[in-house]
DODREN-432847 format. One record per residue (C-alpha): x, y, z. Coordinates in steps of 0.001 Angstrom, whole numbers, padded with zeros to 6 digits. Example, Ala and Ser with C-alpha at 12.3 -4.5 7.8 and 13.67 -1.06 7.14 Angstrom:
BEGIN
{{012300 -004500 007800}}
{{013670 -001060 007140}}
# end
This chain:
BEGIN
{{-035442 -017742 -061583}}
{{-038741 -019226 -060289}}
{{-037039 -020585 -057189}}
{{-035411 -017222 -056427}}
{{-038775 -015427 -056436}}
{{-040429 -018242 -054579}}
{{-037800 -018162 -051901}}
{{-038319 -014431 -051439}}
{{-042090 -014582 -051387}}
{{-042302 -017483 -048926}}
{{-039656 -015866 -046634}}
{{-041804 -012760 -046342}}
{{-044991 -014745 -045819}}
{{-043402 -016929 -043076}}
{{-041974 -013862 -041241}}
{{-045513 -012356 -041128}}
{{-047008 -015658 -039968}}
{{-044583 -016109 -037163}}
{{-045177 -012521 -035935}}
{{-048913 -013134 -035686}}
{{-049149 -016684 -034285}}
{{-045581 -017246 -032995}}
{{-044976 -020635 -034546}}
{{-041310 -021482 -034458}}
{{-040984 -024853 -032658}}
{{-037516 -026257 -032646}}
{{-036593 -029851 -031905}}
{{-035797 -030221 -028234}}
{{-032832 -032522 -028859}}
{{-030877 -033675 -031883}}
{{-032459 -036524 -033869}}
{{-030909 -038856 -036385}}
{{-033776 -038024 -038737}}
{{-033132 -035010 -041034}}
{{-036248 -035363 -043211}}
{{-039510 -037060 -042176}}
{{-042300 -037524 -044744}}
{{-045592 -038942 -043386}}
{{-048704 -039967 -045307}}
{{-047935 -037528 -048139}}
{{-050662 -037175 -050738}}
{{-051112 -034790 -053725}}
{{-054092 -034860 -055982}}
{{-055319 -032671 -058760}}
{{-059040 -033297 -058754}}
{{-059430 -036839 -059880}}
{{-055701 -037187 -060768}}
{{-053677 -038680 -057894}}
{{-050046 -037805 -058271}}
{{-048760 -038976 -054874}}
{{-050550 -041345 -052567}}
{{-049741 -041980 -048914}}
{{-045992 -041744 -049243}}
{{-043932 -042070 -046047}}
{{-040225 -042220 -045506}}
{{-037323 -040773 -043472}}
{{-033797 -039653 -044413}}
{{-031186 -039876 -041685}}
{{-027937 -038040 -041033}}
{{-025066 -039228 -043140}}
{{-027475 -041127 -045396}}
{{-027997 -040763 -049131}}
{{-031475 -042016 -050142}}
{{-032341 -042634 -053798}}
{{-035822 -041686 -054882}}
{{-036381 -043713 -058037}}
{{-039130 -044449 -060549}}
{{-040202 -043886 -064144}}
{{-041409 -040501 -065461}}
{{-044729 -039688 -063923}}
{{-044168 -041819 -060794}}
{{-044417 -038846 -058464}}
{{-040736 -038078 -057751}}
{{-040604 -034450 -058781}}
{{-044007 -033750 -057185}}
{{-042656 -035215 -053930}}
{{-039483 -033113 -054070}}
{{-041569 -029997 -054817}}
{{-043737 -030629 -051763}}
{{-040643 -031044 -049599}}
{{-039436 -027706 -050914}}
{{-042796 -026116 -050198}}
{{-043285 -025286 -053883}}
{{-046443 -027402 -053874}}
{{-048805 -027729 -050881}}
{{-049675 -031383 -050040}}
{{-053316 -032410 -050151}}
{{-052627 -034464 -047061}}
{{-049692 -035483 -044913}}
{{-046813 -033746 -043140}}
{{-043144 -033006 -043998}}
{{-040567 -032110 -041388}}
{{-036999 -030921 -041831}}
{{-034948 -031138 -038642}}
{{-038300 -031203 -036763}}
{{-039692 -028075 -038522}}
{{-043016 -028599 -040237}}
{{-042526 -027304 -043815}}
{{-046113 -026051 -044054}}
{{-045984 -024096 -040742}}
{{-042302 -023101 -040566}}
{{-041185 -022947 -044142}}
{{-038456 -020369 -043604}}
{{-036736 -022292 -040849}}
{{-036960 -025576 -042773}}
{{-035498 -024010 -045933}}
{{-032612 -022378 -044070}}
{{-031511 -025889 -043257}}
{{-032046 -027273 -046814}}
{{-030868 -026708 -050366}}
{{-031629 -027983 -053778}}
{{-030108 -028550 -057225}}
{{-031718 -029822 -060451}}
{{-030929 -029842 -064131}}
{{-034344 -028242 -064891}}
{{-033796 -025326 -062425}}
{{-030802 -023341 -063721}}
{{-029789 -020142 -061934}}
{{-030613 -016687 -063413}}
{{-028739 -016549 -066751}}
{{-028154 -012761 -066755}}
{{-026052 -012916 -063574}}
{{-022476 -014021 -063359}}
{{-021326 -017001 -061493}}
{{-020166 -014915 -058536}}
{{-023281 -012717 -058582}}
{{-025504 -015811 -058417}}
{{-023602 -017165 -055435}}
{{-023651 -013851 -053676}}
{{-027384 -013311 -054112}}
{{-028255 -016780 -052849}}
{{-025690 -016500 -050025}}
{{-027438 -013264 -048940}}
{{-030810 -014957 -049080}}
{{-029538 -017664 -046799}}
{{-027926 -015163 -044478}}
{{-024524 -016781 -044681}}
{{-021843 -015234 -042467}}
{{-018373 -014602 -043938}}
{{-020092 -014895 -047337}}
{{-017031 -013925 -049445}}
{{-014972 -016644 -047817}}
{{-017751 -019234 -048421}}
{{-018063 -018107 -052037}}
{{-014346 -018640 -052582}}
{{-014593 -022066 -051034}}
{{-017371 -023381 -053292}}
{{-015851 -021757 -056367}}
{{-012636 -023656 -055668}}
{{-014474 -026888 -054717}}
{{-016517 -026967 -057930}}
{{-013727 -025694 -060163}}
{{-015521 -022557 -061204}}
{{-012634 -019949 -060935}}
{{-012268 -019359 -064642}}
{{-016035 -018769 -065001}}
{{-016336 -016415 -062045}}
{{-017137 -013342 -064185}}
{{-019110 -015148 -066865}}
{{-022816 -014892 -067078}}
{{-024347 -018331 -066159}}
{{-026592 -018233 -069192}}
{{-023536 -018706 -071540}}
{{-022054 -021530 -069536}}
{{-022221 -025161 -070966}}
{{-024752 -027473 -069410}}
{{-022048 -029187 -067350}}
{{-020679 -025875 -066072}}
{{-024198 -024788 -065130}}
{{-024683 -028022 -063246}}
{{-021531 -027355 -061237}}
{{-022692 -023885 -060488}}
{{-026059 -025191 -059232}}
{{-024283 -027700 -057038}}
{{-021991 -024968 -055625}}
{{-025109 -022925 -054840}}
{{-026667 -025940 -053163}}
{{-023633 -026304 -050875}}
{{-023410 -022581 -049934}}
{{-025338 -022816 -046683}}
{{-023903 -026178 -045679}}
{{-027404 -027733 -045667}}
{{-028593 -030390 -043293}}
{{-030930 -031631 -046020}}
{{-029719 -031686 -049614}}
{{-032210 -032409 -052418}}
{{-030617 -033434 -055690}}
{{-032605 -034148 -058837}}
{{-030439 -035770 -061565}}
{{-027364 -033884 -060225}}
{{-024798 -035413 -062578}}
{{-026987 -035678 -065734}}
{{-024983 -033101 -067748}}
{{-021483 -034040 -066466}}
{{-018837 -036075 -068239}}
{{-017952 -039360 -066428}}
{{-014839 -038148 -064686}}
{{-016442 -034977 -063284}}
{{-019614 -036928 -062323}}
{{-017484 -039329 -060338}}
{{-015723 -036491 -058525}}
{{-019080 -034879 -057768}}
{{-020493 -038139 -056367}}
{{-017391 -038374 -054131}}
{{-017798 -034811 -052941}}
{{-021452 -035342 -051983}}
{{-020734 -038716 -050342}}
{{-017959 -037158 -048257}}
{{-020069 -034109 -047374}}
{{-023025 -036289 -046193}}
{{-020662 -038299 -043950}}
{{-018617 -035346 -042589}}
{{-021430 -032855 -042107}}
{{-024003 -035386 -040837}}
{{-026203 -034143 -043685}}
{{-029051 -036235 -045219}}
{{-029389 -036364 -049007}}
{{-032370 -037235 -051150}}
{{-031121 -038077 -054646}}
{{-033313 -038718 -057737}}
{{-031709 -040278 -060818}}
{{-032380 -042599 -063742}}
{{-028800 -043725 -063699}}
{{-028892 -047033 -061842}}
{{-025138 -047523 -061945}}
{{-024736 -044212 -060194}}
{{-027445 -045004 -057724}}
{{-025803 -048288 -056744}}
{{-022518 -046456 -056141}}
{{-023730 -043514 -054155}}
{{-027001 -044469 -052361}}
{{-027353 -046272 -049006}}
{{-031016 -046973 -049566}}
{{-033493 -046562 -052411}}
{{-037209 -046059 -052692}}
{{-038991 -047066 -055903}}
{{-042115 -045019 -056642}}
{{-044772 -046315 -058967}}
{{-048012 -044426 -059751}}
{{-047512 -042202 -056678}}
{{-046864 -045039 -054179}}
{{-043627 -046419 -052568}}
{{-043525 -049802 -054203}}
{{-040076 -051061 -053044}}
{{-037477 -050020 -050529}}
{{-034015 -051453 -049721}}
{{-030287 -051593 -050337}}
{{-029499 -050827 -053946}}
{{-026801 -053415 -053963}}
{{-029119 -056284 -053043}}
{{-032686 -055225 -053719}}
{{-032690 -056488 -057283}}
{{-031430 -059933 -056137}}
{{-034313 -060167 -053615}}
{{-036797 -059699 -056538}}
{{-035003 -062074 -058881}}
{{-033505 -059531 -061220}}
{{-029939 -059397 -062540}}
{{-029390 -055818 -061877}}
{{-030955 -052621 -060361}}
{{-031582 -051341 -063917}}
{{-033643 -054542 -064739}}
{{-035589 -053972 -061547}}
{{-036169 -050323 -062539}}
{{-037521 -051433 -065920}}
{{-039844 -053927 -064256}}
{{-041196 -051255 -061923}}
{{-041767 -048929 -064915}}
{{-043404 -051527 -067197}}
{{-044672 -054441 -065200}}
{{-044991 -053557 -061503}}
{{-047748 -056133 -060898}}
{{-045348 -058915 -061709}}
{{-043208 -058201 -058648}}
{{-043585 -060340 -055461}}
{{-044062 -057706 -052728}}
{{-044650 -060206 -049962}}
# end
């Protein structure tokens, strides 16, 4: 529910800001970069949560944002969404500065996470309709039918989302995230509540969507097997910094580890033992 109210509040604020100062710059020509994060920093007084983080996500690319709890992943995602204001740095979605043109940037983005369920007192179809209206989707009923079919939600259409199982709620959140055919898709542990066969199907859907729609995906997960399968590139965060970056199929070999999971454990427990030269 928090994200619903936040979306409404920020949309109203952005409309007012644009009317006053007329800030709505659009990229002059298509770029391969969907998301650009530059020198991003977030501090809470003396506590530094994210420090000088920079990276890009390109069209058709799935980038894994990895790291132990407290590394800065969720803080980074929340700044990309505009939920948190950075202390320093810039974030651009399709060329739109999130701080200055939040509404335009969010119209091109969407988000799903296990910790952000949709309003439980609304049915599956009501949730999809409300978010579809917020995104201004044309032919909304047709699009609702498409995502209900795609995520196998037909039998739950009239059920309130609060009584769905965790796996069913996850599928609903992913259906919502696909409603506006986003150019940037932010996924935080998107398959955490799904059984293995459904999780595999979801990974395939997202992989195919990224490639077919020239969408960029930022994917956070603690499942290193999944990350190796679905991600083109990974970024390891440690104490708010990007410590490592590379191909998930070969990065662990470069650092003398037997698997990506072993590399993850080293980043979490003994980051100073890694050779970063």
